[in-house]
Residue, then its C-alpha position, 0 to 999 in steps of 0.5 A: m274916257k266916255k265913248t259914244m258910238k254913232k246911232p246907226s240908220p234903221p237897217l235895210f239889212k238884217g243883223r244887230a249893232f251894239k250901241g250905247r256908252v258907258k258912263g265914267s262914274v259907272k266904269n270906275r264902280i265895275k273893276g276886276p273880274v266884274l269889269a273883264v265879263l262885262l268887256f268880254l260881253i260887249t266884244l262877243t256882242c259886236a263880233h256877232a253883230g251879224p254878217d250884214t252890218f257895216g261901219p265906216p267906208v270900206e276901200k276894197i269892194i267886189s260886186l256880184g251883181p249888175v244892179i250894184t256895180k251900176m249904183i256904185y258907179m253911179l255914186g262915184g264909188e268906182a276907185q273902191l270896187i276891185a271886182n264884180t262879175t261877168y254881167c256887169v258891163e255897164p258902165s262900160a268901165a264895169m267891164h274892164k274890172e276883174k271878173i269874178g264868176t257869174v251872178m249865180q256861180i262865183n269864184i270863191e278862191r279868187i275872191i278870198s285871195l283879193e282879201p276885199d273890205m266886203v263883198i255885196a251881193s244880190s238875191l240871185t247869189r247863192q246862200k251857200q256861197l256866202d256862208i263860205l265867204r263869211r266862215h273864211g272871214v269875208r264880210a258879205i252883204r246881200l242887198s233885198n231885192p226892192k219892191n218899190f221905188s222907196e225901197i230902190c231909194d232905200v238900197a242907193a242910201r245904204l250904198g252910199e254909206m257903204v263907200g261914203k258917198t252919202k251926200k252925192s247919194g242923197e243928191i240923187i235920191s232927191a233929184a229922183q224924187k222930185k222927178v217922179e213926184a212931178i210926173r205923178q202930178a201931172v197925170i193926177g185926174l186923167k182918165k186911167r187906162s189899162v196897161f198890160i206889160q210884158i217882161g218875159l217871152k217863154p213863158l209869157h210873164t208880166t208884173t203883180h203888185e209886188s214890184f216896183i214895175n207895177e208903180y210904173i204904170s200906176y204912177s202913170g196913171g195907168i192900171n195894171i191889168a195883172e196887178n192882182e195876180t198871184s203869179g207873174i205867168y200870164s196867158r196871150e188869150k187872158v191879154l186878149g180877153q181884157n184887152p188893154d189900151v196899151i201893150l208895154i214889151a220890156t222883155m228882160g234878158s233878151s235883146k230890144k229885137g226880141g221885143e220887136m219880134e213880140k210887138t210884130r206878134w201883138m199887132g197881129f191880133s187885130s181885136l186888140k185895142a192897143s193894136a188897132n191904135h197903134e199903142i204897142h211900144v217897146l221899151d228899153p229893158e235896163i228900166v226893168c233890170s237895173p232899178t237905180p233911183a235914176i233909171f226909175a225916174r227916167g222910165l217912169k217918164e218914158i212909160a207915162a208919156l207913152i200912157h198918157p201923152e197928152a200930158f207931155s209935150s213934144d219937147d220932153d217937157l211936163k206940160p202945164p196943169m190941163k182940164r181934168h177928167p171928172 
């Protein structure tokens, strides 16, 4: 009997999957010990295809990260989600799922007892814990940390495959891509403005070119003053010396109140152009902590309107094409 296995998409995760088919005429010529050895090798290949491969949609999923949980709800796969971490509080319904620990410290015994079909981990999950789960027969997949908008969409697409929501994920990704492209087109030709974005308090922390956060600035017609740095750790003295046009504050792991306090501190430097022109803004931390396609598009719109308000109307719609800066 002919059997053709579905050709897998280019993998976001590491691992190998067996593919191909054995034609009937060839199969009929392979008999006895040779056939037994061949079948054993095929079985061995599939059994060791790697911990990060996946096939049909799974029914019982455990999420080990807030963004993963948020994406599962975004795709409409919440019924398959049986547990998550104490950090998974959005959407609010996620708070009512069983908790199996924190992002970095999970309850391995409890996870095993829940008999999940798949555990989806973030880059913060300890490798040793994933190895233990795998030794106990639990399929544990680690999602790579997306570095740009394209990779954010890739993660959403792979999750869509896992939960059997490929159509939904495709629609979400397509809508986000259209919004992002419209915003990029709206600022093309406008004068580039220098921007500093603060994402950490102690020490002062920003983003380099190796993060999707940098794309918030570049796609908005701005220039990240720290784009070419090798580290995100920065100093106030350096910011004062570079004197950016705009300062954005989206402090991860702290409340918006903490961001407002930082804004007050920056406003105290009268020599800053951003301070003199009242262009120091506090952002919703979600846009740097929860990189889903929809949140990226929303965050980009918010940031672009702050960097180039002339490209956006008061009713939050894109303005018609404007005369561009030479």
